N, C-alpha and C positions, 0 to 999 in steps of 0.2 A: 610505423613499420609493421607489416603483417606478421602475425605469430609464425606463419609458415617459414618465413625467412630465418627466424631464430632456430626453428626446428631443423632446417637444413644446415645451419651453422653447427648445431649440436651433432648432427650426423657426421659432418666433416671432422669434428673434434674426436668422436668415437673412432672413426676409421683412421684418422691421422695419428692417433695415439698408437695404434698397431704398427703404423709405418715407422714411427720413431723409437718405440720403447725397446726394440731389440738392442739398440746401442748401449743400453744400461744392463742388459741381461746376458751378454755373450759368454762371460766366464761360467755362469750357472748352467746355461744351455749346453755349452761344450762339454762340461763335466757330466751332465745327465745323459746326453746323447752319445757319449763316447767318441767325440770328434775333437779336433783342435780348434782353438779360437779362430784362426783364419777360415776354417771350414764353416764354423758357426756364422762368421761374418758374411759368408756367401748367401745366407738367408735374407740379409738386407738387400743384396743384389737381386735375389729371386723376386722380392716384392717389386723392385724397380723394373724388372723384366716384364712382369705382368702389367704394370702401368704403362710401360713403353708401348706395348701392343694394344692394350685395352682402350686407351683414349681415342685414337682415330677410328679404330674398328667399331666400337660401340657408339661413337658419335654418329657414324654413318648408318649403322644398322637400326638404331632407335630413332631415326629422324622423324618417323611417322607414328611411333608408339605414343599412347597416352603417357604423359610425364609421370603421373602418380604410379602407373603400372610399372614403368621402367625403373623408377627409384626404388619401389618396393622389391622388385625382382632382384636388383643389385644388392640390396641390404640383406635379403633372405640368403642369397648365395654367400655373401660376406660372413654372416653369422655362422652358417653351416661350415664354412672353411675353417673358422676358428674353433668350433666345437671339435671337428676332426683333428685339428692341430693340437688341441689340448689333450686329446685322448691317445694319440699315436706315440709309439716309442721308436718309430722309424725316422731317421734323418731324411731319407728320400721322400717319404710321404709328407713330412712337414714342409720340405722344399716345395712340393707340388701344391700344398694348401696355401703357401705364401704367394705363389704365382697366381692361383685362382682368385684368392681374395683381392689381390692388387688389381687384377684384370677388371673385376666389377667395380672396385673403388674408383678406377680411372673413368669408367662409364658413368658412375654416380657424379663425379666432378663435372663432366661435360653437360649432363642433363640438368644438374642442380643449378649451374650457372645460367643456362637459358631459362630455367623456371623462375629464378629470382628476378631476372630482367623482365619477365612477363607479369610478375605479381605487383610491381610498383610503377609509379609514373616515371617519366623520363628524367625528371629533376631529382629523383631519389635513387637512381640506379647505382651511383658511386657508393653511397652509404650502404645500400643493400649488399653490394658485392664485398664491401669491407667486412660486413657481418659474416658472410659466407667464408671468406678467406681467413677471418679472425678465428674461426674454429681450429684451423691448423696452427695458428700462432699460440692459441691457448693450449693446444696439445703439446707444443714445444715446451711451454713453461710448466704446465700442471701434469699433463698426461705422461710425458717422458719421465718425470721424477716420481710420479705416483706409481706408474707401471714398474719402475725400478724398485721402489720400496716394497710393493706387493710381491714382485718376483723374488727379492732377496729374503723376505720373511715367510712367504707361503709357497714359494716355488714358482718358476716361470710359467707353469701351466695355469696357475691361478690368475696371472695377468691376462692370459688368453681368454679365460672364462669371463673376466671382468669386461674385456672389450666386447665379447659376444653379447653379454647382458646389456651393456650400454647401447650397442648397435640395435638390439631388439627393441629397446625402449625408443630409440630414434625412429625405427620402422613404424611403431604404433603412432608416434607423432606425425609422421608423413601421411599415414592412412587417415588421420583425423583432420589434417589441416591443408593438404595439397589438393586443389580442385581436380576432379576427374577430367580427362580429355586434355588436348593440347590447346593452350591459349591461341586465339586467332582462328580456330576452326569453328564453324557454325552449322554447316550443312549436315544433313544426315542421309540424303538420298544417294542413289547410285551415281548420278551425274556429279554431285558434289564430291564423292569419293574419287571418281576418275579425275576430276579437276585437281584434287589435292595430290593425287599420284603424279600428275604432270608437273605441278608446281614443285613438289619435293625433288623430283629428278632434275628439273631445271635449276633449282637452287643449288643442288649438290654439284652439278656441272659447272655453274658459275663460280662456286667456291674453289673447285679443283683448278679452274683456269687461273684464278687469282693467286694461286699458290706458286705459279711459275715466276718466281722473282729471286734472283741471286742474292739481293740484299736481305730478303726475308730468311733465306737459308743461312746466310752469314750470321744473322741474329740468333737463329737456332743453335748454331755452333757456339756462340758466346754463352747461351743458356747452359748447354751441356758441359762446357769446359769450366765455367764458374761453379756450377753445382758439383762437378767432380772434384774440384779443388777443395771445396768445403767438406764434402763427404769422405774424402780420403782420410782426414783427421778425425772428423766427428764419429765415424762408425766404430772407432777403436778407443774412444775417450775413456770409457769405464775401465777397460783393461789397462790402458796406459796409466790411469790415475792410481791403480792398485799396484801394478807391476813395476812401473818406472818412477812415478812420483812418490810412491810409498804411503799413500793414504789408506786408512782403514776403509773397507768397503761400505761401512755405514755412512761415510761422508760423501760417497759418490752421488746419491740423489740430490744433495744440496748443491754440489758443483754443477750438475746437469741443469738444475733449476736456475742457477746463476747464468749459465749459457743461454737458457731460454729467455731470461730477462734481457740479455744482450740482443737476442734475436728480435724481441718486441721493440726495443729502442731503435735498433737498426732499421727495421721495416717501417717504423713510424717516421723516422727522419727521411728515409729513402722515398716514402710516399709523397712527401712535401716537395721534392725536387725532381721526381722522375718525369713528369709531364713537360716541365719547362726546360730542363737541362739533363736529358737522359744520358748523354755521353759523359758529362762531368760526373753524374751520379755513378755511372759504371766505372769510370776511371778511378775515382776515389775509393769506391767499394772494393774493387778487385785489387787495387794496390794495397789497401789496408789488409785484405785477406792474405795476400802474399807475405806481407811483413809479419802479420800475426802468426802465420804458419811457420815462418823461419824462427820467430821468437819461441814458439812452442817446441820446435825441434831442439833448440839450444837450451831451453830452460825446463824441459820436461821432468827433470829429476829434482827440481827445487820448488816445493809447494807454494811458497810465497810469491814466486814469479809465474809459475804455470797457471795458477787459478785465475789471476787477472787476465792473462793472455787468452784463456778459454772464453772469458766474457767478451773480449774484443773479437775473437774468432766468430762468435755468434752475431755480434753487432755488424761487423763488416760483411760477413757472408750473407745475412738476410737483408742488409741494406741495399743490395743489388736487386732484390726480388721485384720491387715495383717497376723499375726501369726495364728489366728483362721481359716483363709482361706487357707494359704499355708500348714498348718499341714494336712488338709483334703486331699489335692491333693497329698501330699507325701505318705499318707497311702492308697490311692485308685488310683494308677496310671492307672489302667486298667478300671476305671469307672469314667471318667471325667465328663460326663453329669449328671449321677445320683448323684455322690458325691457332685457336686456343688449344685444341686437342693435340696438334703436333707439338706445340710448345710444352704441354704436359709430358709428351714423349721425350722431348729434348731434355727436360729436367731429369727424367728417369734414365736417360743415357748416362748422365753424370752420376746419378745415384748408383747405377750398376757398375760403371767403370772405376769410380773412386774406391769403394770398398774392395773390389777385386784387385786392383793394383796394390793397395795397402796390404791385402792378405798375401800377395806374392812376395812382397818385401819382408813381411814378418816370417813367412814360411822359409825364406832364404836365410834367416838368422840375423837380419839387420836390426832387429829390435823395434819397439813401438815408436820411438822418435822418427824413424825412417818414414812413417806415413805422413808426417807433417812436411818433410822435405818433398815428398811426392806431391802433396797438395800445393806447395809453393811453386813447383815446376809447372804443374798444370795451370796455375794461376797466371804465370808469365805468358803462356801460350794464349790464355784468354784475353790478357791485356793486348796482345797483338791483334786479335780479332776486333776488339773495341776500336783500336786505332784505324784499322782498315775500314770499319763501318763508318767511323766519323769522317774519314777522307772521302768515302763514296757519297756520304750525305752532303758534304760541302760541294762536291763536284756536280751534284744533281739539283742543288738548291740555288736558284738565281740570286745574285747579289743585289741589294737594293740600289736603285739609281742614286747617283750623287746629286747634290744640289745644283751643280753646274749643268748636268745632263737634263735635269728637270726644267731649268730655265730655258735651255736650248730647245727642248721639245715644245715648250710653250710658245 
């Protein structure tokens, strides 16, 4: 496996840590910025908003950019957004930096995925993509808890500085290992450039045409709803553990790490079943997510019950991830770039809506367990979209001929 693939995985780890770590820092950030915990929670939604727009926009805008140039540009802007975020005392400015950082992070995801595919032979693409996506899984296990520890002991701004430093290190790695130019381009003359322009426009047109599929957009709705069901609870876990469960804040990183282990186990199991049985994987995963959310709402005040449920929340929530991704590629084989980019946006619709709805409930005085009830309700709606998608799949998939029909035809 080329070193560049691991460098890109490191880059996703650095940026993914920023995406996740706020869930463990909300109480500290709220106190420092002079806002409520639900207002601080909107910073998670701000990040999701940036990714929601950034993925499809930057996937199209950078279609002809040299990949190394695009990746470096995204990382530089990401680093600067975190430097400004660490220095500002304004909630509004911090909100803006979260949107900007997420915008380029989404672009990085889109370009990094296509870069990884171009760096390895066809029979190694699955492994290479698992290394890239593994960066986010590691961020869930290590980055989330490490960011929480740094924030609790050195202040949340120190966590931002740490992400900026790690992202700068990743940029140096990208500069040293990613080839210049876009794979598959060889000409340098004006005629070659014009031909590449025509090819790029044609490819984008073909991908846009392939996106006109109701089943594809139903799959996107499942992605958004399932993610929202998980994030409604996850975004306020640290505050819930301290305020409702009664844990000392020093124990929060350990519980979040346990959540991350659940995520790793879930995504590993889901990856084994997603290709062969996507609807079964989604049905089991979302059902488990709904039941875990209900259990968390009921057991939030009992540490011995709440902590194992948080592990299950991560396992079932992330167990759906492989099927959510592979289903999109199966439905949009002729639109790999835009299909992946819009699915990133769908994930971030859920990441935006979940914390926002949870914040509304907390702001209304319903308490932290209410966010788990909201997650369960969103999960039930997601299950309905899975059932609709399975029904549509059966309706469009021809049944195999029976033995009698085969003999008759013969």
